[in-house]
C-alpha positions as CSV (number, residue, x, y, z in Angstrom):
1,M,-9.1,-16.0,-15.5
2,N,-5.4,-16.0,-16.6
3,K,-4.3,-12.9,-14.9
4,F,-5.6,-10.9,-12.0
5,E,-5.9,-7.3,-12.4
6,V,-5.7,-5.3,-8.8
7,K,-7.8,-2.4,-9.5
8,A,-7.6,-0.1,-6.4
9,G,-11.0,0.7,-4.9
10,E,-12.6,-1.1,-7.5
11,G,-12.0,-4.8,-7.2
12,L,-10.4,-7.7,-9.3
13,N,-10.8,-7.8,-12.9
14,D,-14.6,-7.4,-13.3
15,I,-15.4,-8.6,-9.7
16,K,-16.7,-5.4,-7.9
17,F,-16.4,-4.4,-4.3
18,G,-19.9,-4.5,-2.9
19,I,-21.2,-7.4,-4.5
20,S,-23.2,-10.1,-2.5
21,R,-21.9,-13.5,-1.7
22,E,-24.5,-15.0,-3.9
23,E,-23.3,-12.8,-6.9
24,L,-19.6,-13.9,-6.4
25,E,-20.8,-17.7,-6.3
26,S,-22.5,-16.9,-9.7
27,L,-19.4,-15.8,-11.0
28,L,-16.7,-18.2,-9.5
29,G,-18.8,-21.0,-8.3
30,K,-18.7,-22.5,-4.6
31,P,-15.4,-21.5,-2.8
32,D,-13.3,-24.0,-1.6
33,E,-13.2,-23.0,1.7
34,V,-15.3,-20.7,4.0
35,D,-13.9,-19.1,7.1
36,G,-16.1,-17.3,9.4
37,F,-14.9,-15.4,12.5
38,S,-15.9,-12.6,14.9
39,Y,-13.6,-9.7,15.9
40,E,-14.1,-6.8,18.4
41,E,-13.7,-3.4,17.2
42,D,-14.4,-0.2,19.1
43,G,-16.3,-2.2,21.7
44,Q,-18.8,-3.7,19.0
45,E,-18.8,-7.3,17.7
46,N,-18.1,-8.1,14.0
47,D,-18.5,-11.1,12.0
48,T,-16.6,-11.7,8.9
49,E,-16.6,-14.6,6.3
50,A,-13.7,-15.4,4.1
51,W,-14.2,-17.2,0.6
52,H,-11.2,-19.1,-0.2
53,Y,-10.6,-20.3,-3.9
54,D,-7.4,-22.4,-3.9
55,E,-7.2,-22.9,-7.9
56,Y,-7.0,-19.0,-8.0
57,E,-5.1,-18.2,-4.9
58,I,-7.5,-15.6,-4.2
59,S,-9.8,-15.1,-1.2
60,F,-12.8,-12.8,-0.8
61,S,-14.1,-11.3,2.5
62,F,-17.4,-10.3,3.7
63,D,-18.6,-8.4,6.6
64,K,-21.8,-8.7,8.4
65,D,-21.5,-4.8,9.2
66,D,-21.5,-4.1,5.6
67,D,-24.6,-6.3,4.8
68,W,-22.4,-9.1,3.7
69,K,-21.0,-7.0,0.7
70,L,-17.6,-8.0,-0.6
71,G,-15.1,-5.8,1.3
72,T,-11.8,-7.1,0.9
73,I,-10.0,-9.3,-1.7
74,A,-6.5,-11.0,-1.1
75,S,-4.2,-12.7,-3.9
76,S,-1.0,-14.6,-3.6
77,A,-1.7,-15.9,-7.4
78,E,1.5,-15.6,-9.6
79,E,-0.7,-14.1,-12.3
80,T,-1.5,-10.9,-9.8
81,V,-0.8,-7.8,-11.8
82,F,-0.9,-4.2,-10.3
83,A,-0.3,-1.1,-12.9
84,G,-0.1,-3.3,-15.7
85,E,3.1,-5.5,-14.2
86,K,3.2,-8.8,-12.4
87,I,4.0,-8.2,-8.9
88,M,4.2,-11.6,-7.0
89,G,7.8,-12.1,-5.8
90,L,8.8,-8.6,-6.1
91,D,11.2,-6.9,-3.3
92,P,9.8,-4.2,-1.4
93,D,12.4,-1.8,-3.3
94,S,10.4,-2.8,-6.7
95,V,7.1,-2.5,-5.3
96,M,7.7,1.1,-4.0
97,N,9.4,2.0,-7.1
98,L,6.3,0.7,-9.0
99,L,4.0,2.7,-6.8
100,K,6.0,6.0,-7.3
101,A,5.9,5.5,-11.0
102,N,2.0,5.1,-10.8
103,G,1.8,8.4,-8.8
104,I,1.4,6.9,-5.5
105,D,3.6,8.4,-3.2
106,D,2.0,8.0,0.3
107,A,3.3,4.3,0.6
108,V,4.9,3.2,3.9
109,L,7.0,0.5,4.4
110,E,6.7,-1.1,7.8
111,D,8.9,-4.1,9.4
112,L,6.7,-6.5,11.0
113,S,9.5,-9.2,11.9
114,T,9.4,-11.3,14.8
115,P,11.6,-14.0,16.2
116,E,9.1,-16.7,14.6
117,N,8.6,-14.9,11.4
118,P,11.8,-12.9,10.5
119,N,12.0,-10.7,7.4
120,H,8.3,-9.8,7.2
121,H,7.1,-6.5,6.1
122,V,4.0,-4.5,4.6
123,I,3.8,-1.9,2.3
124,M,0.8,0.2,3.4
125,V,-0.8,2.5,0.7
126,E,-3.8,4.0,3.2
127,D,-5.3,6.3,0.6
128,D,-5.7,3.4,-2.1
129,S,-6.6,0.8,0.5
130,I,-3.9,-1.6,-0.4
131,N,-1.4,-4.0,1.9
132,F,1.4,-5.3,0.0
133,W,2.7,-8.3,2.5
134,F,6.4,-9.7,1.9
135,E,7.9,-12.8,3.3
136,D,11.7,-13.2,3.0
137,G,12.1,-10.2,1.0
138,E,9.7,-11.1,-1.7
139,L,5.8,-10.1,-2.1
140,S,3.8,-12.9,-1.1
141,E,0.4,-11.5,-1.2
142,V,-1.5,-8.2,-2.1
143,Q,-4.9,-7.3,0.0
144,W,-7.2,-4.4,-1.0
145,S,-10.5,-3.0,-0.3
146,P,-12.8,-0.2,-1.6
147,F,-11.7,3.3,-0.9
148,W,-13.1,5.3,2.2
149,E,-14.8,8.8,2.1
150,D,-14.0,9.3,5.8
151,E,-13.1,6.6,8.8
152,E,-16.7,5.2,8.8
153,T,-18.3,5.7,5.0
154,I,-17.3,3.1,2.3
155,V,-17.3,4.2,-1.2
156,W,-18.6,1.4,-3.3
157,P,-18.0,1.1,-7.0
158,N,-20.9,1.5,-9.4
């Protein structure tokens, strides 16, 4: 892969949300690292597995509650493209302008800075299930998921 096209609600290039771990492995091979963890949400224990591909600087997450379907992609690769433009390293204003130029006007910029991690921001686009993470004023990672019909129903792409 020489560019990584973020497809809101769909996936990455030809990798679609909703595929199984086995399908992803057949496309990209074995991951360099697999992180498994559990978290609690609404009183329920949830299991998640994150597959990391160091060569591509991309991670894919699968949740047990979603029958281990691909539900989140995160990329920090320099080749990441959104709306036809390379985006890694852009500042928050440039990303907000790119979003607006593409008809996305519900983006929210939040300051998540702490003394340990100053100058840490995120642009959240809830309707498109995309988060753009910034460190020291530059986009360092984009994270996206399938669309949601409502708070409990995921819209898996075909």
